[in-house]
C-alpha positions as CSV (number, residue, x, y, z in Angstrom):
1,M,-0.2,0.2,-0.1
2,P,1.5,3.6,-1.2
3,V,2.7,5.5,2.0
4,T,1.4,8.9,2.9
5,I,3.5,11.9,3.4
6,A,2.5,11.8,7.2
7,E,3.7,8.0,7.6
8,L,7.0,8.5,5.5
9,E,7.9,12.5,7.3
10,A,7.2,10.2,10.0
11,V,9.2,7.2,9.9
12,A,11.9,9.5,9.0
13,A,11.8,11.4,12.4
14,R,12.9,8.3,14.2
15,G,16.0,7.8,11.7
16,W,17.2,11.2,12.9
17,R,16.1,12.5,16.3
18,A,17.3,15.2,18.0
19,P,18.7,15.3,21.3
20,E,15.2,18.1,22.7
21,E,12.1,16.8,21.0
22,A,7.9,17.7,22.5
23,P,5.0,16.6,20.9
24,L,2.6,19.8,20.2
25,G,-0.1,17.7,19.5
26,G,0.3,15.6,16.0
27,W,3.0,18.6,16.1
28,L,7.0,17.6,16.6
29,L,9.1,20.5,17.9
30,R,13.1,18.8,17.3
31,A,16.5,20.9,18.9
32,A,20.2,20.1,18.5
33,E,22.3,23.5,19.2
34,G,21.4,24.6,15.3
35,F,23.0,21.5,13.6
36,T,20.7,20.2,10.4
37,G,17.5,22.0,9.6
38,R,15.5,18.2,10.6
39,A,17.3,18.2,14.0
40,N,16.3,21.5,14.8
41,S,12.1,22.3,13.3
42,A,9.0,21.9,14.0
43,L,7.6,19.3,11.8
44,A,4.3,20.2,10.8
45,V,2.3,17.0,10.9
46,G,-0.8,16.0,11.8
47,D,-2.6,18.3,14.0
48,P,-1.2,20.8,16.4
49,G,-4.7,20.2,18.5
50,I,-4.8,24.0,18.4
51,P,-5.5,27.5,16.1
52,L,-2.6,27.6,14.3
53,A,-1.5,31.3,15.6
54,S,-1.4,29.8,19.2
55,A,0.4,26.8,17.5
56,L,3.1,29.0,16.2
57,T,3.2,31.1,18.9
58,Q,4.1,27.6,21.3
59,V,6.9,27.3,18.1
60,C,8.1,30.3,18.7
61,D,8.7,30.9,22.3
62,W,9.9,27.3,22.6
63,Y,13.4,27.8,20.0
64,A,13.8,31.5,21.3
65,A,13.8,29.4,24.8
66,R,17.3,27.1,23.5
67,G,18.6,30.5,21.3
68,L,17.1,29.1,18.3
69,P,15.1,30.2,15.3
70,P,11.7,30.1,14.6
71,M,12.4,27.3,12.2
72,V,9.4,24.7,10.6
73,A,9.7,21.6,8.0
74,V,6.8,21.9,5.9
75,P,6.5,19.0,3.7
76,H,4.1,19.4,0.4
77,P,3.0,17.1,-2.9
78,L,5.6,17.0,-5.5
79,G,5.9,20.7,-6.5
80,R,2.5,22.0,-4.1
81,P,3.7,23.5,-1.3
82,G,0.8,26.1,-1.6
83,D,-1.5,22.7,-1.4
84,S,-0.4,23.1,2.6
85,H,-2.4,25.0,5.2
86,V,-0.1,25.2,7.5
87,D,2.2,26.7,4.8
88,R,0.2,29.1,3.0
89,F,-0.4,30.0,6.8
90,L,3.1,30.5,7.3
91,S,3.1,32.3,3.9
92,H,0.3,34.7,5.2
93,R,2.6,35.6,8.0
94,R,5.3,36.2,6.5
95,W,7.3,33.6,7.4
96,G,10.4,33.1,4.8
97,V,11.0,29.9,2.8
98,R,14.8,28.6,3.8
99,P,17.4,28.6,0.9
100,G,17.7,24.6,-0.4
101,P,13.9,22.9,-0.8
102,A,14.0,19.6,-0.7
103,V,12.8,16.1,-2.3
104,V,12.8,12.8,-0.6
105,M,12.7,9.7,-3.0
106,T,12.0,5.8,-2.3
107,A,12.7,2.7,-3.7
108,A,12.3,-1.0,-2.9
109,A,15.1,-1.7,-0.8
110,A,16.0,-5.2,-2.3
111,G,16.7,-3.6,-5.9
112,V,19.1,-0.4,-4.6
113,A,21.2,-3.3,-3.1
114,R,21.4,-4.8,-6.2
115,S,22.7,-2.4,-8.5
116,G,26.2,-1.1,-7.2
117,P,28.6,-3.8,-6.1
118,A,28.0,-3.9,-2.7
119,A,30.7,-5.8,-1.6
120,E,33.1,-3.1,-1.5
121,A,31.8,-1.7,1.0
122,E,32.6,-1.7,5.1
123,L,29.5,-1.7,7.1
124,R,30.6,-0.3,10.8
125,P,27.2,0.3,14.2
126,E,29.4,3.6,14.7
127,P,31.2,6.1,12.5
128,D,34.9,6.6,13.1
129,Q,37.6,9.4,12.8
130,A,38.0,8.9,9.0
131,W,34.2,8.4,8.5
132,L,33.2,11.8,10.6
133,G,36.4,13.7,8.9
134,L,34.8,12.9,5.5
135,Y,31.4,14.1,6.6
136,H,30.6,17.6,6.2
137,Y,27.2,18.8,6.3
138,R,26.5,21.9,4.0
139,G,30.4,22.2,3.7
140,E,31.2,22.8,8.0
141,K,32.9,20.8,10.2
142,L,31.1,18.3,12.2
143,P,30.0,20.0,15.7
144,P,30.2,17.7,19.3
145,I,26.5,17.3,19.0
146,A,26.8,15.7,15.3
147,R,27.8,12.0,16.4
148,R,24.7,11.9,18.8
149,L,22.0,12.2,16.3
150,L,23.8,9.9,13.6
151,L,23.7,7.0,16.8
152,S,20.3,8.1,17.3
153,A,17.7,5.7,15.3
154,P,16.8,2.0,17.1
155,F,19.4,1.1,13.9
156,Q,21.7,2.5,11.8
157,A,24.7,1.1,9.6
158,F,28.3,3.3,9.0
159,A,29.7,2.3,4.7
160,S,32.8,3.4,3.8
161,I,34.9,3.0,1.0
162,R,39.7,2.9,1.4
163,R,41.1,3.3,-1.4
164,D,44.7,4.7,-1.3
165,G,45.4,4.4,2.0
166,G,42.8,6.9,3.4
167,T,38.1,7.4,3.1
168,V,36.9,8.0,-0.1
169,A,33.2,7.4,0.7
170,I,30.7,7.1,3.1
171,G,27.0,7.0,3.7
172,R,24.0,6.1,6.7
173,V,21.6,3.7,6.5
174,A,19.1,4.1,9.2
175,V,16.3,1.8,10.0
176,A,12.9,2.0,11.4
177,A,9.3,1.0,10.7
178,G,10.2,-1.4,8.2
179,W,12.2,1.9,6.2
180,G,15.6,2.3,5.5
181,G,16.6,6.1,5.4
182,L,19.8,6.6,3.8
183,T,21.9,10.2,4.9
184,A,25.1,11.7,4.7
185,V,26.6,9.7,1.6
186,E,29.6,11.3,0.3
187,V,32.4,10.8,-1.8
188,H,36.0,12.8,-1.3
189,P,36.3,15.6,-4.4
190,G,38.7,13.0,-6.3
191,Y,37.3,10.2,-5.8
192,R,33.3,11.8,-7.9
193,R,32.7,9.7,-10.8
194,T,33.8,6.9,-10.8
195,G,30.6,4.9,-8.8
196,L,31.6,4.9,-5.8
197,A,28.4,6.5,-4.5
198,T,25.9,3.8,-6.0
199,A,28.8,1.8,-4.6
200,I,27.7,3.2,-1.2
201,T,24.1,3.5,-1.6
202,A,24.1,-0.4,-2.6
203,A,26.1,-1.0,0.5
204,L,23.5,1.1,2.7
205,A,20.6,-1.2,1.1
206,G,21.2,-3.9,2.0
207,A,21.8,-3.8,5.2
208,A,18.5,-1.9,5.5
209,A,17.2,-5.1,3.8
210,G,19.5,-6.8,6.7
211,Q,17.4,-5.5,9.4
212,G,13.8,-6.0,7.4
213,A,13.3,-2.9,6.1
214,A,11.6,-3.3,2.5
215,S,11.5,0.4,1.8
216,L,14.3,2.9,1.7
217,Y,14.0,6.7,1.4
218,L,16.5,10.0,1.6
219,Q,16.6,13.3,1.6
220,V,18.0,15.3,-1.7
221,E,17.8,18.9,-2.1
222,E,15.7,19.8,-5.2
223,D,18.9,21.7,-7.2
224,N,21.2,18.7,-6.7
225,T,20.1,17.4,-10.3
226,A,23.2,15.4,-10.7
227,A,22.3,13.6,-7.0
228,R,19.6,12.9,-7.9
229,A,19.7,11.2,-11.4
230,L,22.1,8.8,-9.4
231,Y,19.2,7.9,-7.4
232,A,17.1,7.8,-10.2
233,R,19.3,5.2,-11.4
234,S,19.4,3.2,-7.9
235,G,16.0,2.5,-8.3
236,F,14.6,5.6,-6.9
237,T,11.5,8.5,-7.7
238,S,10.4,11.2,-6.2
239,H,8.0,11.4,-3.7
240,H,7.2,14.6,-1.7
241,G,9.1,18.0,-1.9
242,Y,9.0,20.2,1.8
243,H,11.1,22.9,2.7
244,Y,11.4,24.9,5.9
245,R,9.9,28.2,6.3
246,I,11.5,30.6,8.9
247,A,9.8,33.4,11.2
248,P,10.8,37.0,10.1
249,G,12.8,39.4,12.2
250,P,11.9,41.4,14.9
251,G,10.6,44.6,12.8
Protein backbone atom coordinates (compact mmCIF):
# COMPACT_ATOMS: atom_id res chain seq x y z
CA MET A 1 0.00 0.00 0.00
CA PRO A 2 1.40 3.47 -0.88
CA VAL A 3 2.81 5.41 2.04
CA THR A 4 1.39 8.86 2.75
CA ILE A 5 3.48 11.98 3.23
CA ALA A 6 2.59 12.10 6.91
CA GLU A 7 3.49 8.43 7.44
CA LEU A 8 6.84 8.75 5.71
CA GLU A 9 7.74 11.94 7.56
CA ALA A 10 6.96 10.23 10.87
CA VAL A 11 9.29 7.38 9.94
CA ALA A 12 12.04 9.79 8.86
CA ALA A 13 11.77 11.62 12.20
CA ARG A 14 12.67 8.36 13.96
CA GLY A 15 15.80 7.97 11.85
CA TRP A 16 17.31 11.35 12.81
CA ARG A 17 16.24 12.18 16.35
CA ALA A 18 17.11 15.40 18.08
CA PRO A 19 18.31 15.30 21.71
CA GLU A 20 15.35 17.51 22.61
CA GLU A 21 11.88 16.65 21.31
CA ALA A 22 8.41 17.76 22.40
CA PRO A 23 4.99 17.01 20.92
CA LEU A 24 2.60 19.80 20.00
CA GLY A 25 -0.53 17.85 19.16
CA GLY A 26 0.46 15.97 16.01
CA TRP A 27 3.47 18.24 15.43
CA LEU A 28 6.96 17.50 16.71
CA LEU A 29 9.31 20.16 18.07
CA ARG A 30 13.00 19.29 17.77
CA ALA A 31 16.23 20.97 18.89
CA ALA A 32 19.88 19.98 18.49
CA GLU A 33 21.98 23.12 18.98
CA GLY A 34 21.30 24.19 15.39
CA PHE A 35 22.87 21.18 13.67
CA THR A 36 20.71 20.27 10.62
CA GLY A 37 17.31 21.62 9.72
CA ARG A 38 15.48 18.40 10.49
CA ALA A 39 16.75 18.31 14.06
CA ASN A 40 16.00 21.99 14.70
CA SER A 41 12.53 22.52 13.30
CA ALA A 42 8.92 21.83 14.14
CA LEU A 43 7.64 19.04 11.91
CA ALA A 44 4.23 20.27 10.80
CA VAL A 45 2.49 16.97 10.12
CA GLY A 46 -1.02 16.39 11.39
CA ASP A 47 -3.04 18.67 13.65
CA PRO A 48 -1.26 20.68 16.37
CA GLY A 49 -4.44 20.40 18.43
CA ILE A 50 -4.81 24.17 18.80
CA PRO A 51 -5.41 27.03 16.31
CA LEU A 52 -2.46 27.59 14.00
CA ALA A 53 -1.79 31.08 15.36
CA SER A 54 -1.50 29.65 18.88
CA ALA A 55 0.67 26.80 17.63
CA LEU A 56 3.09 29.26 16.03
CA THR A 57 3.28 31.24 19.27
CA GLN A 58 4.25 28.06 21.12
CA VAL A 59 6.79 27.18 18.41
CA CYS A 60 8.37 30.64 18.66
CA ASP A 61 8.52 30.50 22.45
CA TRP A 62 10.00 26.97 22.48
CA TYR A 63 12.82 27.81 20.07
CA ALA A 64 13.50 31.21 21.62
CA ALA A 65 14.04 29.48 24.96
CA ARG A 66 16.79 27.45 23.30
CA GLY A 67 18.42 30.32 21.46
CA LEU A 68 17.34 28.98 18.06
CA PRO A 69 15.42 30.66 15.24
CA PRO A 70 11.81 29.42 15.06
CA MET A 71 11.58 27.15 12.02
CA VAL A 72 8.83 24.86 10.69
CA ALA A 73 9.41 21.92 8.35
CA VAL A 74 6.52 21.82 5.88
CA PRO A 75 6.09 18.67 3.74
CA HIS A 76 3.95 19.01 0.61
CA PRO A 77 2.99 17.17 -2.59
CA LEU A 78 5.66 17.32 -5.29
CA GLY A 79 5.94 20.81 -6.73
CA ARG A 80 2.83 22.00 -4.89
CA PRO A 81 3.75 23.62 -1.56
CA GLY A 82 0.61 25.73 -1.88
CA ASP A 83 -1.47 22.60 -1.26
CA SER A 84 -0.36 22.75 2.39
CA HIS A 85 -2.69 24.91 4.48
CA VAL A 86 0.15 25.27 7.01
CA ASP A 87 2.45 26.64 4.31
CA ARG A 88 -0.18 29.11 3.15
CA PHE A 89 -0.74 30.23 6.74
CA LEU A 90 2.99 30.75 7.31
CA SER A 91 3.40 32.58 4.02
CA HIS A 92 0.62 35.02 4.90
CA ARG A 93 2.46 35.76 8.14
CA ARG A 94 5.73 36.48 6.33
CA TRP A 95 7.59 33.34 7.39
CA GLY A 96 10.27 33.06 4.71
CA VAL A 97 11.42 29.89 2.94
CA ARG A 98 14.93 28.79 3.85
CA PRO A 99 17.16 28.17 0.80
CA GLY A 100 17.50 24.55 -0.31
CA PRO A 101 14.01 23.03 -0.65
CA ALA A 102 14.26 19.26 -0.87
CA VAL A 103 12.67 16.19 -2.42
CA VAL A 104 12.06 12.93 -0.57
CA MET A 105 12.70 9.89 -2.77
CA THR A 106 11.75 6.26 -2.12
CA ALA A 107 12.73 2.84 -3.48
CA ALA A 108 12.53 -0.87 -2.81
CA ALA A 109 15.51 -1.88 -0.68
CA ALA A 110 16.17 -5.15 -2.52
CA GLY A 111 16.37 -3.44 -5.90
CA VAL A 112 18.76 -0.74 -4.72
CA ALA A 113 20.95 -3.36 -3.03
CA ARG A 114 21.46 -4.96 -6.45
CA SER A 115 22.25 -1.67 -8.21
CA GLY A 116 25.97 -1.52 -7.44
CA PRO A 117 29.08 -3.34 -6.16
CA ALA A 118 28.10 -3.22 -2.51
CA ALA A 119 30.78 -5.72 -1.48
CA GLU A 120 33.40 -2.97 -1.86
CA ALA A 121 32.00 -1.10 1.16
CA GLU A 122 32.80 -1.82 4.81
CA LEU A 123 29.90 -1.53 7.27
CA ARG A 124 30.24 -0.58 10.94
CA PRO A 125 27.74 0.13 13.75
CA GLU A 126 29.41 3.46 14.55
CA PRO A 127 31.30 6.04 12.48
CA ASP A 128 35.07 6.01 12.89
CA GLN A 129 37.20 9.15 12.81
CA ALA A 130 37.90 8.83 9.08
CA TRP A 131 34.15 8.58 8.37
CA LEU A 132 33.47 11.68 10.47
CA GLY A 133 36.30 13.51 8.75
CA LEU A 134 34.73 13.06 5.33
CA TYR A 135 31.20 14.04 6.37
CA HIS A 136 30.69 17.77 5.91
CA TYR A 137 27.13 18.96 6.50
CA ARG A 138 26.58 21.96 4.19
CA GLY A 139 30.34 22.22 3.79
CA GLU A 140 30.96 22.69 7.50
CA LYS A 141 32.95 20.63 9.98
CA LEU A 142 30.84 18.61 12.39
CA PRO A 143 29.97 20.01 15.83
CA PRO A 144 30.24 17.68 18.84
CA ILE A 145 26.47 17.04 18.86
CA ALA A 146 26.63 15.49 15.38
CA ARG A 147 27.70 12.10 16.66
CA ARG A 148 24.68 11.97 18.96
CA LEU A 149 22.31 12.52 16.02
CA LEU A 150 24.16 10.02 13.85
CA LEU A 151 23.55 7.35 16.51
CA SER A 152 19.97 8.35 17.33
CA ALA A 153 17.96 5.76 15.35
CA PRO A 154 16.77 2.35 16.58
CA PHE A 155 19.39 0.89 14.20
CA GLN A 156 22.04 2.50 12.03
CA ALA A 157 25.02 1.39 10.00
CA PHE A 158 27.89 3.37 8.53
CA ALA A 159 29.46 2.43 5.20
CA SER A 160 32.98 3.35 4.10
CA ILE A 161 35.05 2.66 1.01
CA ARG A 162 38.81 2.94 1.37
CA ARG A 163 41.32 3.48 -1.41
CA ASP A 164 44.93 4.57 -1.54
CA GLY A 165 45.20 4.36 2.23
CA GLY A 166 42.24 6.61 3.04
CA THR A 167 38.46 6.73 3.29
CA VAL A 168 37.07 8.11 0.04
CA ALA A 169 33.32 7.44 0.26
CA ILE A 170 30.84 7.21 3.13
CA GLY A 171 27.14 6.92 3.93
CA ARG A 172 24.71 6.16 6.75
CA VAL A 173 21.49 4.17 6.89
CA ALA A 174 18.96 4.32 9.74
CA VAL A 175 16.23 1.70 10.09
CA ALA A 176 12.89 2.28 11.81
CA ALA A 177 9.38 0.91 11.29
CA GLY A 178 10.35 -1.22 8.31
CA TRP A 179 12.04 1.63 6.42
CA GLY A 180 15.68 2.44 5.81
CA GLY A 181 16.71 6.08 5.56
CA LEU A 182 19.89 7.02 3.68
CA THR A 183 21.85 10.07 4.79
CA ALA A 184 25.38 11.48 4.65
CA VAL A 185 26.33 9.88 1.33
CA GLU A 186 29.54 11.67 0.42
CA VAL A 187 32.49 10.99 -1.89
CA HIS A 188 35.91 12.61 -1.71
CA PRO A 189 36.22 15.18 -4.55
CA GLY A 190 39.15 13.31 -6.07
CA TYR A 191 37.12 10.11 -6.46
CA ARG A 192 33.79 11.37 -7.73
CA ARG A 193 32.14 10.04 -10.89
CA THR A 194 33.78 6.65 -10.38
CA GLY A 195 30.73 4.73 -9.16
CA LEU A 196 31.52 5.00 -5.45
CA ALA A 197 28.26 6.75 -4.53
CA THR A 198 26.33 3.96 -6.23
CA ALA A 199 28.37 1.35 -4.36
CA ILE A 200 27.77 3.06 -1.02
CA THR A 201 24.05 3.36 -1.75
CA ALA A 202 23.83 -0.33 -2.60
CA ALA A 203 25.69 -1.31 0.56
CA LEU A 204 23.41 0.80 2.73
CA ALA A 205 20.35 -0.69 1.03
CA GLY A 206 21.66 -4.17 1.73
CA ALA A 207 22.20 -3.30 5.39
CA ALA A 208 18.64 -1.99 5.64
CA ALA A 209 17.23 -5.10 3.97
CA GLY A 210 19.19 -7.22 6.42
CA GLN A 211 17.29 -5.48 9.24
CA GLY A 212 13.93 -6.22 7.66
CA ALA A 213 13.42 -2.92 5.84
CA ALA A 214 11.58 -3.48 2.57
CA SER A 215 11.69 0.17 1.51
CA LEU A 216 14.11 3.09 1.53
CA TYR A 217 13.83 6.86 1.63
CA LEU A 218 16.29 9.71 1.32
CA GLN A 219 16.22 13.50 1.10
CA VAL A 220 18.02 15.47 -1.58
CA GLU A 221 17.93 19.17 -2.44
CA GLU A 222 15.71 20.01 -5.40
CA ASP A 223 18.47 21.66 -7.41
CA ASN A 224 20.99 18.83 -6.90
CA THR A 225 20.19 17.32 -10.26
CA ALA A 226 23.30 15.13 -10.34
CA ALA A 227 22.40 13.40 -7.08
CA ARG A 228 18.75 13.01 -8.05
CA ALA A 229 19.80 11.39 -11.34
CA LEU A 230 22.20 9.04 -9.53
CA TYR A 231 19.49 7.91 -7.11
CA ALA A 232 17.01 7.51 -9.95
CA ARG A 233 19.44 5.15 -11.68
CA SER A 234 19.59 3.14 -8.44
CA GLY A 235 15.80 2.79 -8.44
CA PHE A 236 14.54 5.78 -6.43
CA THR A 237 11.51 7.84 -7.44
CA SER A 238 10.34 11.17 -6.06
CA HIS A 239 7.65 10.93 -3.37
CA HIS A 240 7.09 14.44 -1.97
CA GLY A 241 8.80 17.72 -1.26
CA TYR A 242 9.44 19.82 1.80
CA HIS A 243 10.96 23.11 2.80
CA TYR A 244 11.56 25.11 5.95
CA ARG A 245 9.73 28.27 6.89
CA ILE A 246 11.63 30.63 9.22
CA ALA A 247 9.94 33.21 11.41
CA PRO A 248 10.37 36.83 10.34
CA GLY A 249 12.81 38.92 12.32
CA PRO A 250 11.77 41.85 14.49
CA GLY A 251 10.82 45.06 12.82
